[in-house]
C-alpha positions as CSV (number, residue, x, y, z in Angstrom):
1,M,0.0,0.0,0.0
2,T,1.5,3.3,-1.1
3,N,0.2,6.8,-0.2
4,R,-0.6,7.3,-3.9
5,D,-3.4,4.8,-3.4
6,F,-5.4,7.5,-1.6
7,L,-7.2,10.7,-2.6
8,V,-9.0,13.6,-1.1
9,V,-12.0,14.3,-3.3
10,T,-13.7,17.7,-3.0
11,T,-17.1,19.0,-4.0
12,T,-19.1,22.0,-2.8
13,H,-22.8,22.7,-2.1
14,D,-24.8,25.8,-1.6
15,D,-26.8,24.4,1.3
16,E,-25.4,23.1,4.6
17,T,-28.1,20.5,5.1
18,K,-27.7,19.1,1.6
19,A,-24.0,19.1,1.9
20,R,-24.2,17.0,5.1
21,E,-26.8,14.7,3.6
22,L,-24.4,14.1,0.6
23,A,-21.5,13.5,2.9
24,A,-23.6,10.9,4.9
25,K,-24.8,9.2,1.7
26,V,-21.2,8.8,0.4
27,V,-19.9,7.4,3.7
28,A,-23.0,5.1,4.0
29,E,-22.2,3.8,0.5
30,R,-18.6,3.2,1.7
31,L,-17.3,5.2,-1.2
32,A,-15.3,7.3,1.3
33,A,-14.2,6.5,4.9
34,C,-14.7,10.1,6.0
35,A,-16.2,13.3,4.9
36,Q,-15.5,16.8,6.3
37,V,-18.1,19.6,5.7
38,Y,-17.2,23.2,6.3
39,S,-18.2,26.7,5.3
40,I,-16.3,28.6,2.6
41,S,-16.7,31.6,0.4
42,S,-16.4,31.0,-3.3
43,V,-15.6,33.5,-6.1
44,Y,-16.1,32.1,-9.6
45,W,-16.9,32.9,-13.2
46,W,-20.5,31.9,-14.2
47,D,-23.0,33.1,-16.7
48,G,-20.6,35.6,-18.1
49,E,-19.6,37.4,-14.9
50,V,-17.8,37.1,-11.6
51,Q,-20.0,35.8,-8.9
52,S,-19.5,35.0,-5.3
53,S,-21.5,32.9,-2.8
54,A,-21.3,31.1,0.5
55,E,-20.9,27.4,0.0
56,W,-20.2,24.2,2.0
57,R,-17.1,22.3,1.0
58,I,-17.0,18.6,1.4
59,D,-13.7,16.7,1.5
60,F,-14.0,12.9,1.1
61,K,-11.1,10.7,2.2
62,T,-11.1,7.7,-0.2
63,R,-9.0,5.2,-2.2
64,A,-7.8,6.2,-5.7
65,D,-9.5,3.2,-7.3
66,L,-12.9,4.5,-6.0
67,A,-12.5,8.0,-7.6
68,G,-14.6,7.2,-10.7
69,R,-17.5,5.6,-8.7
70,L,-17.4,8.4,-6.2
71,G,-17.4,11.1,-8.9
72,A,-20.4,9.5,-10.6
73,F,-22.3,9.2,-7.3
74,I,-21.7,12.9,-6.5
75,G,-22.8,13.8,-10.0
76,E,-26.0,11.8,-9.7
77,Q,-26.9,13.2,-6.2
78,H,-25.9,16.8,-6.8
79,S,-28.2,19.7,-7.7
80,Y,-25.5,21.9,-9.5
81,D,-25.4,21.9,-13.3
82,V,-21.6,21.5,-13.0
83,P,-20.7,20.2,-9.6
84,E,-17.1,20.4,-8.6
85,V,-15.4,17.0,-8.3
86,I,-11.7,17.3,-7.9
87,A,-9.4,14.6,-6.6
88,V,-6.0,15.4,-5.0
89,P,-3.6,12.6,-4.3
90,V,-2.4,12.0,-0.8
91,V,1.4,12.4,-0.9
92,E,2.0,11.5,2.7
93,G,-0.2,10.1,5.4
94,A,0.0,8.1,8.6
95,D,0.0,4.4,7.8
96,S,-2.6,3.7,10.5
97,Y,-5.0,6.3,9.0
98,L,-4.5,5.1,5.4
99,S,-5.1,1.6,6.5
100,W,-8.3,2.7,8.2
101,I,-9.5,4.4,4.9
102,R,-8.8,1.1,3.1
103,E,-10.7,-1.0,5.6
104,E,-13.7,1.3,5.8
105,T,-14.3,1.6,2.0
106,V,-15.9,-0.9,-0.3
107,S,-13.8,-3.6,-1.9
């Protein structure tokens, strides 16, 4: 098991309740071992202009081989026209934590 076997997958939502519901659904499906939900302020280009909004960021801790399934699940569950789904590789991590992620996600 190498650290490159793990990812942090990020998405955002405009509603805290929906963000927490999505986090719980993903973890219940065992597509991620953990999800962290927190408030952010986003500035982005949309509909031909700069916009800003309060959003809720969700970071999922998962295995790299689940990225496609997790991304598809987020897309199916999300209300955004273009939901953010970005995966960042874990470069370093505690062996015990990475083992826990592997054990708590689907095979």
